[in-house]
C-alpha positions in Angstrom: 144.7 38.2 3.8 143.7 36.1 1.6 142.1 32.8 0.7 144.0 30.0 2.1 144.3 26.9 -0.1 143.9 23.2 0.7 142.4 24.0 4.3 145.8 24.6 5.4 144.4 27.0 8.4 146.2 29.3 10.7 146.4 29.0 14.4 143.6 31.6 15.1 141.5 30.0 12.6 141.4 26.6 13.9 141.3 27.9 17.4 138.1 29.8 16.5 136.5 26.3 14.7 137.6 24.2 17.6 135.2 26.7 19.6 132.0 26.9 17.4 132.2 22.8 17.7 132.4 23.1 21.5 129.1 25.1 21.6 125.5 24.0 21.8 123.5 23.9 18.6 122.5 27.2 17.0 119.4 26.3 16.5 118.0 23.5 18.4 120.0 24.3 21.7 121.3 21.0 21.5 124.3 20.4 23.2 127.9 20.1 21.6 129.7 19.0 20.2 128.7 20.4 17.2 129.7 20.7 13.1 130.8 23.6 12.5 127.9 24.8 9.9 129.8 26.9 6.9 128.3 29.8 5.7 130.1 30.5 2.8 132.8 27.7 2.1 136.5 28.6 3.3 135.4 31.5 5.1 136.2 30.5 8.9 134.8 33.0 11.1 131.3 32.7 9.2 130.6 29.5 10.7 127.5 28.4 12.9 127.6 25.5 15.5 124.8 23.1 14.3 123.9 19.3 15.5 124.2 16.6 13.1 120.0 16.6 12.8 120.1 20.5 12.3 123.7 20.3 9.7 122.6 17.2 7.6 119.4 15.9 8.7 116.1 16.0 6.4 115.3 18.9 8.3 118.3 20.5 8.9 120.4 23.1 6.2 121.3 20.5 4.1 117.4 19.2 3.6 114.3 20.9 4.2 115.5 23.5 6.3 112.0 22.7 8.4 113.9 23.1 11.7 115.2 26.9 10.7 111.6 27.5 10.2 110.2 26.2 12.8 112.6 28.1 15.3 112.0 30.9 13.3 115.9 31.4 12.3 118.1 31.9 8.9 121.7 31.3 9.1 122.7 34.9 10.2 120.4 35.2 12.9 122.3 31.9 14.2 125.6 33.8 13.2 124.9 36.6 14.9 123.6 34.6 18.3 126.9 32.6 18.2 129.1 36.0 17.9 127.0 37.3 21.0 127.9 34.3 23.3 131.5 34.2 21.7 132.7 37.8 22.4 130.3 37.6 25.7 131.8 34.5 26.7 
């Protein structure tokens, strides 16, 4: 399946993103709801749950990335843990 334009997400993509947003932050474990951070834009299954601070805060992924360094994490490590939690329930 190709990329969907104009943010027209499939039902499965919407469900997946909703599940990501219900999770605790993948970096600091702050209680959800979280933002769904896209590792690759428009790739709905390459998303990780991040709290506002770890997402858009000064020390977050779109800032200095200090929270990722402090916790010795990167986006792929958080994605791996996110998938593990989804698969294992």
